[in-house]
C-alpha positions as CSV (number, residue, x, y, z in Angstrom):
1,M,0.0,0.1,0.0
2,I,2.8,2.2,0.7
3,A,3.9,1.9,-2.9
4,I,0.7,2.5,-4.3
5,A,0.5,5.5,-2.2
6,A,3.6,6.9,-3.5
7,L,2.4,6.3,-7.0
8,L,-0.8,8.1,-6.4
9,N,0.8,10.8,-4.7
10,S,-1.4,10.6,-1.7
11,S,-1.5,9.1,1.9
12,I,-1.6,5.6,2.9
13,E,-5.2,6.5,4.6
14,E,-6.6,7.9,1.5
15,V,-5.4,4.6,-0.5
16,A,-6.9,2.3,2.3
17,A,-10.3,4.4,2.2
18,R,-10.2,3.9,-2.0
19,H,-9.4,0.4,-1.3
20,H,-12.1,-0.4,1.3
21,H,-14.6,1.7,-0.7
22,H,-13.9,0.0,-4.3
23,H,-14.4,-3.6,-2.4
24,H,-17.7,-3.1,-0.5
25,R,-19.9,-1.7,-3.1
26,P,-23.1,-3.6,-3.2
27,H,-23.7,-5.8,-5.9
28,L,-26.8,-6.0,-7.9
29,V,-28.1,-9.6,-8.7
30,Q,-29.5,-9.4,-12.4
31,M,-32.9,-11.0,-12.5
32,G,-34.1,-12.8,-15.8
33,K,-36.7,-11.5,-17.7
34,I,-38.7,-15.1,-18.2
35,D,-39.3,-17.0,-15.2
36,D,-38.1,-20.7,-14.8
37,I,-41.7,-21.8,-15.2
38,H,-41.8,-20.4,-18.9
39,T,-38.3,-21.7,-20.0
40,K,-39.0,-25.2,-18.9
41,D,-42.3,-25.3,-20.8
42,P,-41.8,-27.1,-24.4
43,K,-44.9,-25.2,-25.8
44,F,-43.0,-21.8,-24.9
45,A,-39.4,-23.0,-26.1
46,S,-40.9,-23.8,-29.6
47,L,-43.0,-20.7,-29.9
48,Q,-39.7,-18.7,-29.0
49,A,-37.8,-20.7,-31.6
50,E,-40.7,-20.2,-34.3
51,K,-40.3,-16.2,-33.7
52,V,-36.5,-16.5,-34.1
53,K,-37.1,-18.4,-37.2
54,I,-39.4,-15.9,-38.7
55,K,-37.3,-13.0,-37.6
56,N,-34.3,-14.7,-39.7
57,Q,-36.5,-15.2,-42.6
58,I,-37.8,-11.4,-42.3
59,D,-34.2,-10.3,-42.2
60,E,-33.3,-12.2,-45.2
61,E,-36.1,-10.8,-47.2
62,T,-35.1,-7.2,-46.2
63,Y,-31.6,-7.6,-46.5
64,D,-30.2,-5.7,-49.7
65,K,-28.5,-7.8,-52.0
66,P,-25.8,-6.9,-54.1
67,L,-27.4,-5.4,-57.5
68,T,-27.0,-7.3,-60.6
69,E,-25.0,-6.0,-63.6
70,E,-28.5,-5.1,-65.3
71,E,-29.8,-3.6,-62.1
72,E,-26.5,-1.4,-61.5
73,K,-27.0,-0.1,-65.3
74,E,-30.5,0.5,-64.8
75,K,-29.6,2.6,-61.6
76,L,-27.0,4.5,-63.3
77,D,-29.1,5.2,-66.3
78,K,-31.8,6.6,-64.0
79,E,-29.5,8.9,-62.0
80,I,-27.9,10.3,-65.5
81,S,-31.5,10.8,-67.0
82,S,-32.2,12.9,-63.7
83,L,-29.2,14.7,-64.0
84,E,-30.1,15.7,-67.5
85,K,-33.8,16.7,-66.5
86,Q,-31.9,18.9,-63.8
87,G,-29.6,20.5,-66.3
88,K,-32.7,21.2,-68.8
89,K,-34.7,22.6,-65.9
90,V,-31.9,24.9,-64.8
91,S,-31.2,25.8,-68.4
92,A,-34.7,26.7,-69.1
93,E,-35.0,28.8,-66.0
94,T,-32.0,30.8,-66.8
95,K,-33.1,31.4,-70.5
96,I,-36.5,32.8,-69.0
97,K,-34.7,34.9,-66.5
98,D,-32.3,36.3,-69.1
99,A,-35.2,36.9,-71.8
100,K,-37.3,38.4,-69.2
101,K,-34.2,41.0,-68.2
102,S,-33.7,41.9,-71.9
103,L,-37.3,42.6,-72.2
104,V,-37.4,44.9,-69.6
105,K,-34.5,46.7,-71.2
106,V,-35.8,46.7,-74.6
107,E,-38.9,48.4,-73.1
108,E,-37.0,51.0,-71.3
109,E,-34.9,51.7,-74.5
110,E,-38.3,52.0,-76.3
111,K,-39.6,54.5,-73.8
112,L,-36.2,56.7,-74.1
113,E,-35.6,56.5,-77.8
114,D,-39.5,56.4,-78.8
115,T,-38.9,53.7,-81.3
116,P,-40.9,50.7,-81.1
117,Q,-38.9,47.4,-81.0
118,K,-41.6,44.7,-82.1
119,E,-39.4,42.3,-83.5
120,K,-36.9,42.3,-80.4
121,K,-40.0,41.9,-77.9
122,A,-41.6,39.3,-80.1
123,E,-38.3,37.3,-80.1
124,L,-37.8,37.6,-76.4
125,N,-41.3,36.6,-75.6
126,K,-41.1,33.6,-77.9
127,I,-37.9,32.7,-76.0
128,I,-39.9,33.2,-72.8
129,A,-42.8,31.3,-74.2
130,E,-40.8,28.3,-75.3
131,N,-38.7,27.8,-72.4
132,S,-41.5,28.2,-69.9
133,E,-43.1,25.2,-71.9
134,A,-39.8,23.3,-71.7
135,L,-39.6,24.2,-67.8
136,E,-43.0,22.7,-67.4
137,K,-42.3,19.3,-69.2
138,V,-39.3,18.7,-67.6
139,K,-40.7,19.4,-64.1
140,G,-43.8,17.1,-65.3
141,E,-41.1,14.5,-66.1
142,M,-39.4,15.0,-63.0
143,A,-42.4,14.8,-60.8
144,L,-43.3,11.5,-62.5
145,E,-40.0,10.2,-61.8
146,E,-40.1,10.9,-58.0
147,A,-43.5,9.3,-57.8
148,E,-42.3,6.0,-59.0
149,P,-43.3,3.4,-56.2
150,V,-40.3,2.6,-54.0
151,K,-40.0,-1.2,-54.0
152,E,-42.9,-2.5,-52.5
153,K,-42.9,-5.2,-49.6
154,T,-43.1,-8.5,-51.1
155,E,-46.3,-10.8,-50.4
156,K,-43.8,-13.2,-48.5
157,L,-42.5,-10.3,-46.2
158,K,-45.9,-9.2,-45.5
159,D,-46.8,-12.8,-44.6
160,L,-44.0,-13.4,-42.5
161,E,-44.8,-10.1,-40.6
162,K,-48.3,-11.1,-40.0
163,S,-47.3,-14.5,-38.7
164,L,-45.0,-13.0,-36.2
165,K,-47.7,-10.7,-34.9
166,D,-49.8,-13.6,-34.4
167,L,-47.2,-15.3,-32.6
168,D,-47.1,-12.2,-30.0
């Protein structure tokens, strides 16, 4: 104890107190959740085994299996398509914004110079209309893409979950 006290830079009494405190803590006894009556009952044991079996089957059904080459290609194609649509959307939005700014400038020039610029205005309005149409089309396609159903639970998985619920 003297060596420990020296190492800890404290008195022998402090070390003794710590030692005494450490060894005399009350220990709690862990009680099992299931009483012995249940664990010895063969019906209960088979029910527990059945639950474990069903849970394992559910895990097997829900486990994300690696994608096949075809599924991988399909996933990549969808991502590329989605990025293209996003690009078209941004492009259309930018063109509309630029055309509207130009239109405002043309109208200001008309007022200042008092010269009608029908052709410029018609061209800018045409750009706005075409890109608005393109924008709506792309937004519609993107909405359809987002609405695609996520993989539904298989019938087998639904049955397994129902069986597990019935056992509880």
